[in-house]
KOLRO-182705 format. One record per residue (C-alpha): residue number from 0; x, y, z; residue in three letters. Coordinates in Angstrom, 2 decimals. Example, Ala and Ser with C-alpha at 12.3 -4.5 7.8 and 13.67 -1.06 7.14 Angstrom:
// KOLRO-182705
rec num->0	X->12.30	Y->-4.50	Z->7.80	residuo->ALA
rec num->1	X->13.67	Y->-1.06	Z->7.14	residuo->SER
// end
This chain:
// KOLRO-182705
rec num->0	X->163.95	Y->122.06	Z->103.56	residuo->MET
rec num->1	X->160.72	Y->121.09	Z->101.85	residuo->LYS
rec num->2	X->157.45	Y->123.02	Z->102.29	residuo->ASN
rec num->3	X->156.00	Y->120.28	Z->104.51	residuo->THR
rec num->4	X->158.88	Y->120.58	Z->106.96	residuo->ASN
rec num->5	X->158.75	Y->124.38	Z->106.88	residuo->LYS
rec num->6	X->155.08	Y->124.25	Z->107.77	residuo->ARG
rec num->7	X->155.80	Y->121.89	Z->110.67	residuo->LYS
rec num->8	X->158.49	Y->124.21	Z->111.97	residuo->TRP
rec num->9	X->156.08	Y->127.17	Z->111.87	residuo->LEU
rec num->10	X->153.36	Y->125.14	Z->113.58	residuo->GLU
rec num->11	X->155.71	Y->123.98	Z->116.33	residuo->LEU
rec num->12	X->157.02	Y->127.50	Z->116.92	residuo->ILE
rec num->13	X->153.42	Y->128.73	Z->117.16	residuo->TRP
rec num->14	X->152.51	Y->125.99	Z->119.66	residuo->VAL
rec num->15	X->155.58	Y->126.79	Z->121.75	residuo->THR
rec num->16	X->154.70	Y->130.47	Z->121.93	residuo->LYS
rec num->17	X->151.07	Y->129.67	Z->122.72	residuo->LEU
rec num->18	X->152.00	Y->127.43	Z->125.66	residuo->LEU
rec num->19	X->154.54	Y->129.98	Z->126.85	residuo->GLU
rec num->20	X->151.81	Y->132.63	Z->127.05	residuo->ARG
rec num->21	X->149.36	Y->130.17	Z->128.63	residuo->TYR
rec num->22	X->151.58	Y->129.21	Z->131.55	residuo->PHE
rec num->23	X->152.86	Y->132.76	Z->132.04	residuo->ASN
rec num->24	X->149.25	Y->134.01	Z->132.34	residuo->ASP
rec num->25	X->149.64	Y->136.31	Z->129.33	residuo->SER
rec num->26	X->147.43	Y->134.42	Z->126.86	residuo->ALA
rec num->27	X->144.19	Y->135.89	Z->125.56	residuo->THR
rec num->28	X->140.87	Y->134.35	Z->126.55	residuo->GLU
rec num->29	X->140.64	Y->132.77	Z->123.10	residuo->LYS
rec num->30	X->144.12	Y->131.27	Z->123.43	residuo->GLU
rec num->31	X->143.35	Y->129.94	Z->126.93	residuo->LYS
rec num->32	X->140.22	Y->128.32	Z->125.55	residuo->HIS
rec num->33	X->142.25	Y->126.66	Z->122.77	residuo->MET
rec num->34	X->144.67	Y->125.05	Z->125.23	residuo->VAL
rec num->35	X->141.89	Y->124.03	Z->127.62	residuo->ASP
rec num->36	X->139.94	Y->122.53	Z->124.74	residuo->ARG
rec num->37	X->142.97	Y->120.60	Z->123.51	residuo->TRP
rec num->38	X->143.62	Y->119.03	Z->126.93	residuo->THR
rec num->39	X->139.93	Y->118.20	Z->127.36	residuo->ALA
rec num->40	X->139.80	Y->116.53	Z->123.95	residuo->ASP
rec num->41	X->142.99	Y->114.54	Z->124.40	residuo->ASN
rec num->42	X->143.10	Y->113.63	Z->128.07	residuo->MET
rec num->43	X->140.64	Y->111.63	Z->130.14	residuo->GLU
rec num->44	X->140.86	Y->113.86	Z->133.20	residuo->VAL
rec num->45	X->137.79	Y->114.81	Z->135.26	residuo->PRO
rec num->46	X->137.48	Y->118.59	Z->134.93	residuo->SER
rec num->47	X->136.25	Y->118.99	Z->138.49	residuo->THR
rec num->48	X->139.13	Y->117.21	Z->140.16	residuo->LYS
rec num->49	X->142.24	Y->119.00	Z->141.38	residuo->THR
rec num->50	X->145.43	Y->116.99	Z->141.79	residuo->TYR
rec num->51	X->147.95	Y->117.84	Z->144.46	residuo->GLU
rec num->52	X->151.49	Y->118.10	Z->143.08	residuo->PRO
rec num->53	X->153.68	Y->115.12	Z->143.92	residuo->ASP
rec num->54	X->157.41	Y->114.64	Z->143.38	residuo->GLU
rec num->55	X->156.98	Y->113.37	Z->139.83	residuo->THR
rec num->56	X->154.71	Y->116.28	Z->138.87	residuo->THR
rec num->57	X->157.20	Y->118.75	Z->140.33	residuo->GLU
rec num->58	X->160.01	Y->117.24	Z->138.26	residuo->ARG
rec num->59	X->157.92	Y->117.38	Z->135.09	residuo->ILE
rec num->60	X->156.92	Y->120.97	Z->135.84	residuo->TRP
rec num->61	X->160.57	Y->121.96	Z->136.15	residuo->GLN
rec num->62	X->161.21	Y->120.36	Z->132.77	residuo->HIS
rec num->63	X->158.36	Y->122.41	Z->131.27	residuo->ILE
rec num->64	X->159.77	Y->125.58	Z->132.83	residuo->VAL
rec num->65	X->163.15	Y->124.85	Z->131.26	residuo->THR
rec num->66	X->161.77	Y->123.99	Z->127.83	residuo->GLU
rec num->67	X->159.46	Y->127.02	Z->127.65	residuo->LEU
rec num->68	X->161.78	Y->129.46	Z->129.42	residuo->HIS
rec num->69	X->158.95	Y->130.33	Z->131.80	residuo->LEU
rec num->70	X->159.11	Y->132.88	Z->134.56	residuo->LYS
rec num->71	X->160.28	Y->131.39	Z->137.88	residuo->PRO
rec num->72	X->156.85	Y->132.05	Z->139.41	residuo->GLN
rec num->73	X->154.85	Y->130.85	Z->136.40	residuo->ALA
rec num->74	X->151.56	Y->129.53	Z->137.76	residuo->SER
rec num->75	X->151.42	Y->125.78	Z->138.35	residuo->LYS
rec num->76	X->147.76	Y->125.92	Z->139.28	residuo->LYS
rec num->77	X->146.56	Y->125.27	Z->135.74	residuo->LYS
rec num->78	X->148.89	Y->122.33	Z->135.34	residuo->LEU
rec num->79	X->147.80	Y->120.73	Z->138.60	residuo->PHE
rec num->80	X->144.13	Y->121.24	Z->137.85	residuo->GLN
rec num->81	X->144.58	Y->119.60	Z->134.46	residuo->LEU
rec num->82	X->147.24	Y->117.26	Z->135.57	residuo->ASN
rec num->83	X->147.62	Y->113.63	Z->135.53	residuo->LEU
rec num->84	X->151.10	Y->112.52	Z->134.60	residuo->TYR
rec num->85	X->150.05	Y->112.02	Z->130.97	residuo->ALA
rec num->86	X->148.90	Y->115.64	Z->130.65	residuo->VAL
rec num->87	X->152.22	Y->117.08	Z->131.76	residuo->ALA
rec num->88	X->154.18	Y->114.66	Z->129.60	residuo->ALA
rec num->89	X->152.03	Y->115.54	Z->126.60	residuo->SER
rec num->90	X->152.55	Y->119.26	Z->127.10	residuo->VAL
rec num->91	X->156.29	Y->118.72	Z->127.21	residuo->VAL
rec num->92	X->156.04	Y->116.59	Z->124.10	residuo->LEU
rec num->93	X->154.32	Y->119.38	Z->122.18	residuo->LEU
rec num->94	X->157.13	Y->121.75	Z->123.06	residuo->VAL
rec num->95	X->159.99	Y->119.33	Z->122.68	residuo->SER
rec num->96	X->158.70	Y->118.12	Z->119.34	residuo->ALA
rec num->97	X->160.72	Y->120.97	Z->117.85	residuo->THR
rec num->98	X->163.13	Y->118.30	Z->116.76	residuo->PHE
rec num->99	X->166.44	Y->119.76	Z->115.68	residuo->MET
rec num->100	X->167.13	Y->118.02	Z->112.39	residuo->LEU
rec num->101	X->170.88	Y->118.45	Z->112.68	residuo->MET
rec num->102	X->171.30	Y->115.94	Z->109.92	residuo->GLN
rec num->103	X->174.18	Y->114.30	Z->108.21	residuo->HIS
rec num->104	X->175.05	Y->115.98	Z->104.87	residuo->PRO
rec num->105	X->173.22	Y->113.44	Z->102.74	residuo->ASP
rec num->106	X->169.84	Y->113.09	Z->104.43	residuo->THR
rec num->107	X->167.55	Y->114.82	Z->101.96	residuo->SER
rec num->108	X->165.99	Y->111.51	Z->101.01	residuo->GLU
rec num->109	X->164.62	Y->110.95	Z->104.51	residuo->ILE
rec num->110	X->162.74	Y->114.24	Z->104.82	residuo->LYS
rec num->111	X->159.58	Y->113.31	Z->102.97	residuo->ALA
rec num->112	X->157.37	Y->110.97	Z->105.02	residuo->PRO
rec num->113	X->155.83	Y->107.93	Z->103.41	residuo->VAL
rec num->114	X->153.53	Y->105.24	Z->104.74	residuo->ASP
rec num->115	X->155.09	Y->103.00	Z->107.37	residuo->SER
rec num->116	X->155.42	Y->99.29	Z->106.81	residuo->ILE
rec num->117	X->153.96	Y->97.94	Z->110.03	residuo->VAL
rec num->118	X->152.50	Y->94.55	Z->110.76	residuo->ASN
rec num->119	X->149.92	Y->93.83	Z->113.45	residuo->SER
rec num->120	X->152.57	Y->93.16	Z->116.09	residuo->GLU
rec num->121	X->152.49	Y->95.48	Z->119.07	residuo->SER
rec num->122	X->155.27	Y->95.57	Z->121.66	residuo->ILE
rec num->123	X->154.14	Y->97.01	Z->125.02	residuo->PRO
rec num->124	X->156.23	Y->99.18	Z->127.27	residuo->ALA
rec num->125	X->158.52	Y->97.62	Z->129.85	residuo->GLY
rec num->126	X->157.29	Y->96.59	Z->133.30	residuo->THR
rec num->127	X->158.52	Y->96.13	Z->136.86	residuo->ASP
rec num->128	X->160.53	Y->92.91	Z->136.76	residuo->LYS
rec num->129	X->163.85	Y->91.59	Z->138.01	residuo->ALA
rec num->130	X->165.72	Y->88.53	Z->139.21	residuo->ILE
rec num->131	X->166.85	Y->88.45	Z->142.83	residuo->LEU
rec num->132	X->169.86	Y->86.18	Z->143.36	residuo->THR
rec num->133	X->170.27	Y->85.13	Z->146.98	residuo->LEU
rec num->134	X->173.55	Y->84.43	Z->148.77	residuo->GLU
rec num->135	X->173.22	Y->80.68	Z->148.13	residuo->ASP
rec num->136	X->172.79	Y->81.22	Z->144.38	residuo->GLY
rec num->137	X->169.02	Y->80.74	Z->144.33	residuo->THR
rec num->138	X->167.22	Y->82.92	Z->141.78	residuo->ASP
rec num->139	X->163.87	Y->84.46	Z->142.65	residuo->VAL
rec num->140	X->161.92	Y->85.85	Z->139.69	residuo->VAL
rec num->141	X->160.18	Y->89.12	Z->140.58	residuo->LEU
rec num->142	X->157.39	Y->90.49	Z->138.38	residuo->THR
rec num->143	X->154.52	Y->92.92	Z->138.85	residuo->ASP
rec num->144	X->152.43	Y->89.91	Z->139.93	residuo->LYS
rec num->145	X->155.00	Y->88.39	Z->142.29	residuo->THR
rec num->146	X->154.90	Y->88.62	Z->146.07	residuo->HIS
rec num->147	X->157.98	Y->87.40	Z->147.93	residuo->TYR
rec num->148	X->158.69	Y->87.62	Z->151.66	residuo->LYS
rec num->149	X->161.25	Y->86.36	Z->154.19	residuo->THR
rec num->150	X->162.38	Y->87.64	Z->157.57	residuo->ASN
rec num->151	X->164.95	Y->89.89	Z->155.91	residuo->ALA
rec num->152	X->163.24	Y->91.06	Z->152.71	residuo->VAL
rec num->153	X->159.85	Y->91.62	Z->151.11	residuo->GLU
rec num->154	X->158.72	Y->92.33	Z->147.55	residuo->SER
rec num->155	X->155.24	Y->93.36	Z->146.40	residuo->ASN
rec num->156	X->156.03	Y->93.03	Z->142.70	residuo->GLY
rec num->157	X->156.99	Y->96.68	Z->142.16	residuo->GLU
rec num->158	X->159.79	Y->97.03	Z->144.67	residuo->LYS
rec num->159	X->161.90	Y->95.06	Z->147.11	residuo->ILE
rec num->160	X->162.57	Y->96.26	Z->150.66	residuo->VAL
rec num->161	X->165.20	Y->94.94	Z->153.07	residuo->TYR
rec num->162	X->164.80	Y->94.93	Z->156.85	residuo->ASN
rec num->163	X->166.36	Y->98.17	Z->158.05	residuo->THR
rec num->164	X->166.96	Y->96.77	Z->161.55	residuo->SER
rec num->165	X->169.69	Y->94.64	Z->159.98	residuo->ALA
rec num->166	X->171.97	Y->97.70	Z->160.04	residuo->VAL
rec num->167	X->172.04	Y->97.90	Z->163.81	residuo->ASN
rec num->168	X->172.12	Y->94.15	Z->164.37	residuo->ASP
rec num->169	X->175.13	Y->93.53	Z->162.15	residuo->ALA
rec num->170	X->178.59	Y->93.43	Z->163.70	residuo->SER
rec num->171	X->182.13	Y->93.03	Z->162.47	residuo->ALA
rec num->172	X->182.10	Y->89.37	Z->163.50	residuo->SER
rec num->173	X->179.18	Y->88.57	Z->161.21	residuo->ILE
rec num->174	X->179.97	Y->87.54	Z->157.66	residuo->GLN
rec num->175	X->178.23	Y->89.91	Z->155.28	residuo->ILE
rec num->176	X->176.01	Y->88.19	Z->152.75	residuo->LYS
rec num->177	X->175.39	Y->89.64	Z->149.31	residuo->TYR
rec num->178	X->172.39	Y->89.58	Z->147.01	residuo->ASN
rec num->179	X->172.18	Y->90.57	Z->143.34	residuo->TYR
rec num->180	X->169.28	Y->92.29	Z->141.67	residuo->LEU
rec num->181	X->169.32	Y->91.89	Z->137.88	residuo->THR
rec num->182	X->166.88	Y->93.87	Z->135.74	residuo->VAL
rec num->183	X->166.53	Y->92.45	Z->132.20	residuo->PRO
rec num->184	X->165.75	Y->94.36	Z->129.02	residuo->ARG
rec num->185	X->162.15	Y->95.49	Z->129.12	residuo->GLY
rec num->186	X->162.22	Y->95.96	Z->132.88	residuo->GLY
rec num->187	X->162.86	Y->98.32	Z->135.77	residuo->GLN
rec num->188	X->162.89	Y->97.85	Z->139.53	residuo->TYR
rec num->189	X->163.23	Y->99.63	Z->142.87	residuo->PHE
rec num->190	X->165.12	Y->98.38	Z->145.92	residuo->VAL
rec num->191	X->165.32	Y->99.80	Z->149.42	residuo->LYS
rec num->192	X->168.57	Y->98.67	Z->151.03	residuo->LEU
rec num->193	X->169.03	Y->97.63	Z->154.64	residuo->ALA
rec num->194	X->170.36	Y->101.10	Z->155.58	residuo->ASP
rec num->195	X->167.30	Y->102.83	Z->154.13	residuo->GLY
rec num->196	X->169.04	Y->103.97	Z->150.93	residuo->SER
rec num->197	X->166.85	Y->103.79	Z->147.83	residuo->GLN
rec num->198	X->167.94	Y->102.61	Z->144.38	residuo->VAL
rec num->199	X->166.00	Y->102.73	Z->141.11	residuo->TRP
rec num->200	X->167.40	Y->100.33	Z->138.49	residuo->LEU
rec num->201	X->166.86	Y->100.94	Z->134.78	residuo->ASN
rec num->202	X->166.55	Y->98.28	Z->132.07	residuo->SER
rec num->203	X->169.46	Y->95.87	Z->131.59	residuo->GLU
rec num->204	X->171.13	Y->96.69	Z->134.92	residuo->SER
rec num->205	X->172.63	Y->94.69	Z->137.76	residuo->LYS
rec num->206	X->173.31	Y->95.67	Z->141.39	residuo->LEU
rec num->207	X->175.30	Y->93.79	Z->144.02	residuo->LYS
rec num->208	X->174.56	Y->94.75	Z->147.64	residuo->PHE
rec num->209	X->174.83	Y->93.39	Z->151.20	residuo->PRO
rec num->210	X->171.73	Y->92.17	Z->153.03	residuo->THR
rec num->211	X->172.98	Y->94.06	Z->156.10	residuo->ALA
rec num->212	X->175.57	Y->96.76	Z->156.86	residuo->PHE
rec num->213	X->178.11	Y->96.91	Z->159.67	residuo->ILE
rec num->214	X->177.48	Y->99.91	Z->161.94	residuo->ALA
rec num->215	X->180.13	Y->102.63	Z->161.50	residuo->GLY
rec num->216	X->181.77	Y->100.92	Z->158.49	residuo->LYS
rec num->217	X->181.66	Y->102.27	Z->154.94	residuo->THR
rec num->218	X->178.51	Y->101.03	Z->153.22	residuo->ARG
rec num->219	X->179.43	Y->99.61	Z->149.82	residuo->GLU
rec num->220	X->177.43	Y->98.35	Z->146.85	residuo->VAL
rec num->221	X->178.44	Y->97.58	Z->143.27	residuo->GLU
rec num->222	X->176.69	Y->98.66	Z->140.10	residuo->LEU
rec num->223	X->177.91	Y->95.70	Z->138.04	residuo->VAL
rec num->224	X->176.50	Y->97.27	Z->134.88	residuo->TYR
rec num->225	X->173.61	Y->99.40	Z->133.67	residuo->GLY
rec num->226	X->172.00	Y->102.53	Z->135.05	residuo->GLU
rec num->227	X->170.81	Y->103.34	Z->138.56	residuo->ALA
rec num->228	X->169.53	Y->106.33	Z->140.49	residuo->TYR
rec num->229	X->170.64	Y->106.47	Z->144.13	residuo->PHE
rec num->230	X->169.03	Y->108.30	Z->147.05	residuo->ASP
rec num->231	X->171.44	Y->107.63	Z->149.89	residuo->ILE
rec num->232	X->170.55	Y->107.58	Z->153.57	residuo->SER
rec num->233	X->172.84	Y->110.19	Z->155.19	residuo->PRO
rec num->234	X->175.92	Y->109.16	Z->157.16	residuo->SER
rec num->235	X->174.59	Y->111.01	Z->160.21	residuo->SER
rec num->236	X->172.08	Y->108.16	Z->160.62	residuo->LYS
rec num->237	X->174.79	Y->105.48	Z->160.44	residuo->HIS
rec num->238	X->177.49	Y->106.48	Z->162.92	residuo->ALA
rec num->239	X->179.23	Y->108.60	Z->160.28	residuo->GLY
rec num->240	X->179.56	Y->105.72	Z->157.82	residuo->ALA
rec num->241	X->180.05	Y->106.91	Z->154.25	residuo->ALA
rec num->242	X->178.47	Y->105.23	Z->151.25	residuo->PHE
rec num->243	X->180.35	Y->104.01	Z->148.18	residuo->LYS
rec num->244	X->179.10	Y->102.76	Z->144.81	residuo->VAL
rec num->245	X->181.72	Y->100.67	Z->143.03	residuo->ASN
rec num->246	X->182.06	Y->99.72	Z->139.39	residuo->ASN
rec num->247	X->184.93	Y->97.88	Z->137.76	residuo->GLN
rec num->248	X->186.10	Y->101.22	Z->136.27	residuo->ASN
rec num->249	X->185.33	Y->103.75	Z->139.00	residuo->GLN
rec num->250	X->183.98	Y->104.32	Z->142.49	residuo->SER
rec num->251	X->181.67	Y->107.04	Z->143.78	residuo->VAL
rec num->252	X->181.95	Y->108.00	Z->147.44	residuo->GLN
rec num->253	X->179.11	Y->109.95	Z->149.05	residuo->VAL
rec num->254	X->177.99	Y->111.20	Z->152.43	residuo->VAL
rec num->255	X->174.27	Y->111.51	Z->151.81	residuo->GLY
rec num->256	X->172.97	Y->112.57	Z->148.43	residuo->THR
rec num->257	X->171.11	Y->111.78	Z->145.20	residuo->GLU
rec num->258	X->172.88	Y->110.91	Z->141.98	residuo->PHE
rec num->259	X->172.63	Y->108.85	Z->138.79	residuo->ASN
rec num->260	X->175.21	Y->106.47	Z->137.31	residuo->ILE
rec num->261	X->175.04	Y->105.14	Z->133.76	residuo->LYS
rec num->262	X->177.57	Y->102.38	Z->133.01	residuo->ALA
rec num->263	X->176.31	Y->99.99	Z->130.35	residuo->TYR
rec num->264	X->178.48	Y->97.08	Z->129.23	residuo->LYS
rec num->265	X->178.46	Y->97.89	Z->125.52	residuo->GLU
rec num->266	X->179.18	Y->101.61	Z->125.99	residuo->GLU
rec num->267	X->182.65	Y->103.15	Z->126.23	residuo->SER
rec num->268	X->181.70	Y->105.92	Z->128.65	residuo->LYS
rec num->269	X->180.43	Y->106.07	Z->132.23	residuo->ILE
rec num->270	X->178.27	Y->109.01	Z->133.27	residuo->TYR
rec num->271	X->177.80	Y->110.18	Z->136.87	residuo->THR
rec num->272	X->175.26	Y->112.96	Z->137.42	residuo->THR
rec num->273	X->174.80	Y->114.67	Z->140.78	residuo->LEU
rec num->274	X->171.32	Y->115.88	Z->141.75	residuo->VAL
rec num->275	X->171.83	Y->116.81	Z->145.41	residuo->GLU
rec num->276	X->174.67	Y->116.77	Z->147.95	residuo->GLY
rec num->277	X->178.25	Y->116.01	Z->147.00	residuo->LYS
rec num->278	X->180.25	Y->113.07	Z->145.68	residuo->VAL
rec num->279	X->183.84	Y->112.17	Z->144.92	residuo->LEU
rec num->280	X->184.31	Y->110.11	Z->141.75	residuo->VAL
rec num->281	X->187.53	Y->108.10	Z->141.56	residuo->GLU
rec num->282	X->188.89	Y->106.14	Z->138.58	residuo->SER
rec num->283	X->192.27	Y->104.70	Z->137.63	residuo->LYS
rec num->284	X->194.13	Y->107.97	Z->137.06	residuo->ASP
rec num->285	X->191.62	Y->110.65	Z->138.03	residuo->HIS
rec num->286	X->189.31	Y->111.81	Z->140.73	residuo->HIS
rec num->287	X->186.81	Y->114.62	Z->140.63	residuo->GLY
rec num->288	X->184.32	Y->116.28	Z->142.97	residuo->LYS
rec num->289	X->180.86	Y->117.09	Z->141.71	residuo->LEU
rec num->290	X->178.40	Y->119.75	Z->142.78	residuo->ILE
rec num->291	X->174.67	Y->119.56	Z->142.01	residuo->PRO
rec num->292	X->173.72	Y->119.84	Z->138.32	residuo->ASN
rec num->293	X->177.07	Y->118.51	Z->137.14	residuo->GLN
rec num->294	X->177.85	Y->115.35	Z->135.16	residuo->LYS
rec num->295	X->181.20	Y->113.59	Z->135.11	residuo->LEU
rec num->296	X->182.02	Y->111.56	Z->132.00	residuo->THR
rec num->297	X->184.72	Y->108.88	Z->132.13	residuo->LEU
rec num->298	X->185.90	Y->107.82	Z->128.67	residuo->ASP
rec num->299	X->187.10	Y->104.23	Z->128.99	residuo->LEU
rec num->300	X->188.94	Y->104.34	Z->125.66	residuo->LEU
rec num->301	X->191.45	Y->106.98	Z->126.76	residuo->ASN
rec num->302	X->190.64	Y->107.29	Z->130.49	residuo->ASN
rec num->303	X->189.86	Y->111.00	Z->130.08	residuo->ASN
rec num->304	X->187.49	Y->112.68	Z->132.52	residuo->VAL
rec num->305	X->185.30	Y->115.69	Z->131.77	residuo->THR
rec num->306	X->182.83	Y->117.56	Z->133.99	residuo->ILE
rec num->307	X->179.94	Y->119.58	Z->132.55	residuo->ASN
rec num->308	X->176.89	Y->121.43	Z->133.83	residuo->ASN
rec num->309	X->173.69	Y->119.68	Z->132.74	residuo->VAL
rec num->310	X->169.91	Y->119.75	Z->133.07	residuo->ASP
rec num->311	X->169.57	Y->117.02	Z->135.68	residuo->VAL
rec num->312	X->165.84	Y->116.65	Z->135.10	residuo->GLN
rec num->313	X->166.60	Y->115.50	Z->131.58	residuo->SER
rec num->314	X->169.33	Y->113.15	Z->132.80	residuo->GLU
rec num->315	X->167.12	Y->111.38	Z->135.35	residuo->ILE
rec num->316	X->163.76	Y->111.57	Z->133.56	residuo->SER
rec num->317	X->163.78	Y->107.78	Z->132.99	residuo->TRP
rec num->318	X->163.07	Y->107.35	Z->136.71	residuo->ARG
rec num->319	X->159.89	Y->109.42	Z->136.38	residuo->ASP
rec num->320	X->158.57	Y->107.49	Z->133.40	residuo->GLY
rec num->321	X->159.68	Y->109.64	Z->130.47	residuo->ILE
rec num->322	X->162.34	Y->109.55	Z->127.78	residuo->PHE
rec num->323	X->164.10	Y->112.92	Z->127.51	residuo->SER
rec num->324	X->166.50	Y->113.48	Z->124.62	residuo->PHE
rec num->325	X->168.61	Y->116.60	Z->124.11	residuo->LYS
rec num->326	X->170.66	Y->116.55	Z->120.93	residuo->GLY
rec num->327	X->171.09	Y->112.76	Z->121.09	residuo->ASP
rec num->328	X->171.71	Y->110.81	Z->117.92	residuo->THR
rec num->329	X->169.01	Y->108.45	Z->116.70	residuo->LEU
rec num->330	X->171.54	Y->105.62	Z->117.14	residuo->LYS
rec num->331	X->171.96	Y->106.41	Z->120.84	residuo->ASP
rec num->332	X->168.23	Y->106.91	Z->121.30	residuo->ILE
rec num->333	X->167.54	Y->103.50	Z->119.79	residuo->MET
rec num->334	X->169.89	Y->101.91	Z->122.33	residuo->LYS
rec num->335	X->167.59	Y->103.22	Z->125.06	residuo->ILE
rec num->336	X->164.48	Y->102.16	Z->123.14	residuo->ILE
rec num->337	X->165.88	Y->98.68	Z->122.55	residuo->SER
rec num->338	X->166.50	Y->98.15	Z->126.28	residuo->ARG
rec num->339	X->163.07	Y->99.32	Z->127.38	residuo->TRP
rec num->340	X->161.10	Y->97.43	Z->124.72	residuo->TYR
rec num->341	X->163.48	Y->94.46	Z->124.49	residuo->ASP
rec num->342	X->163.98	Y->94.67	Z->120.73	residuo->VAL
rec num->343	X->166.97	Y->94.62	Z->118.40	residuo->ASP
rec num->344	X->167.31	Y->97.69	Z->116.17	residuo->VAL
rec num->345	X->168.75	Y->97.77	Z->112.66	residuo->GLN
rec num->346	X->169.25	Y->100.82	Z->110.41	residuo->PHE
rec num->347	X->168.53	Y->100.12	Z->106.75	residuo->GLU
rec num->348	X->169.57	Y->103.69	Z->105.98	residuo->ASN
rec num->349	X->172.85	Y->104.30	Z->107.84	residuo->GLN
rec num->350	X->172.45	Y->108.08	Z->107.52	residuo->ASN
rec num->351	X->169.64	Y->107.88	Z->110.05	residuo->LEU
rec num->352	X->172.07	Y->106.96	Z->112.82	residuo->GLU
rec num->353	X->173.53	Y->110.48	Z->112.94	residuo->ASN
rec num->354	X->170.32	Y->112.51	Z->113.06	residuo->ILE
rec num->355	X->170.17	Y->114.50	Z->116.28	residuo->ARG
rec num->356	X->167.06	Y->115.87	Z->117.91	residuo->PHE
rec num->357	X->165.35	Y->116.94	Z->121.12	residuo->ASN
rec num->358	X->162.24	Y->115.24	Z->122.35	residuo->GLY
rec num->359	X->160.30	Y->114.01	Z->125.36	residuo->VAL
rec num->360	X->158.14	Y->110.89	Z->125.19	residuo->LEU
rec num->361	X->156.16	Y->108.96	Z->127.80	residuo->ALA
rec num->362	X->157.64	Y->105.54	Z->128.58	residuo->LYS
rec num->363	X->154.23	Y->103.95	Z->129.12	residuo->ASN
rec num->364	X->153.42	Y->104.03	Z->125.39	residuo->GLN
rec num->365	X->153.78	Y->100.89	Z->123.32	residuo->ASP
rec num->366	X->156.60	Y->100.84	Z->120.79	residuo->LEU
rec num->367	X->154.38	Y->101.53	Z->117.79	residuo->THR
rec num->368	X->153.21	Y->104.80	Z->119.34	residuo->GLN
rec num->369	X->156.82	Y->105.88	Z->119.87	residuo->ILE
rec num->370	X->157.74	Y->105.00	Z->116.29	residuo->LEU
rec num->371	X->154.73	Y->106.78	Z->114.84	residuo->GLU
rec num->372	X->155.71	Y->109.96	Z->116.69	residuo->THR
rec num->373	X->159.22	Y->109.80	Z->115.25	residuo->ILE
rec num->374	X->157.92	Y->109.02	Z->111.77	residuo->LYS
rec num->375	X->155.30	Y->111.80	Z->111.81	residuo->ASN
rec num->376	X->158.08	Y->114.28	Z->112.51	residuo->LEU
rec num->377	X->159.87	Y->113.11	Z->109.34	residuo->SER
rec num->378	X->162.80	Y->111.70	Z->111.28	residuo->ILE
rec num->379	X->162.37	Y->108.34	Z->109.54	residuo->ILE
rec num->380	X->160.52	Y->107.40	Z->106.35	residuo->LYS
rec num->381	X->159.20	Y->104.06	Z->107.56	residuo->SER
rec num->382	X->159.87	Y->101.15	Z->109.87	residuo->TYR
rec num->383	X->159.28	Y->97.41	Z->110.00	residuo->HIS
rec num->384	X->158.65	Y->95.62	Z->113.27	residuo->LEU
rec num->385	X->158.59	Y->91.84	Z->113.46	residuo->HIS
rec num->386	X->159.64	Y->89.15	Z->115.91	residuo->ASP
rec num->387	X->161.49	Y->91.53	Z->118.30	residuo->LYS
rec num->388	X->163.46	Y->93.12	Z->115.46	residuo->THR
rec num->389	X->162.94	Y->96.76	Z->114.47	residuo->LEU
rec num->390	X->164.22	Y->97.98	Z->111.09	residuo->ILE
rec num->391	X->164.35	Y->101.74	Z->110.51	residuo->LEU
rec num->392	X->164.26	Y->103.08	Z->106.95	residuo->LYS
// end
């Protein structure tokens, strides 16, 4: 490892230890002043305003606790006083920037950073957008500037909500009508189903769902492809009716719970991660029950199933506006980047594909900011971005 990289390692270790002492209330007055000064210099947050912790902040705090190995009762007061979302994400970034350069044998040539080759093009982060396909085949384009409303459904541009009274009104004699919500690359969207269940759809995802549910009957939707986070309305509110998420390769049956499914078309594995409650995952030859903090992986090439304990906050961080990578290869990371920024990625140096590292980045940054972070950590030497094509060198 060259001297430059050694110095970065030492600096990152020092920063990690500093933040660990800061949040555990064991830092000296001088060290506290250093952290406070850094946040004041880098974040536009009024020093006199205190922010109440919301769900997103709580999730980010838990990620910080995990990354820094903080005491369970480590004070959150400082974080909330400093905190806007960007502050917390930036703190995590400082810690998680201890990128593990678990490199391919012949990667010495990529360690020394050189100037990037970047043109003036800037690709912004993805936005709330989707296409709603109605039962008659009509497509309704939904963007952050679109407002759409009928008797059964309403969208304000950020989310789409179905009339929950449709659950009680539906009967077995009524033909169930289905809608599709398709989120393109560079997009994300939220939908509240007619039973009150909530679904967050990631980029390049498609969900099929009924506009109403039959009381007492199993509630079924289909994740056609992509990634979605589900917060299911409990069966106790629907005459005991269970909820099932189908995919062409598996089904997930739940009672009332929160979980994430990742099933992209071009990938050979399907991942189901349970956050709360319980689910039963069924595929062609296997079925498995999950408990919270477990992930089931279905390998479509050999139909094998494995279940592992995971950090769920890292698995579902996309929903809260951050990228969280733990030992992922640069090739896999660029698949996620390509979906969110709607770009095609090419590796000029094939050795780059197998570099693995940890890192947390805010999704609201434009692509150039993301690339500069990766480059400054000597993960890549340079990059070229032009006409929706990104070349890594």
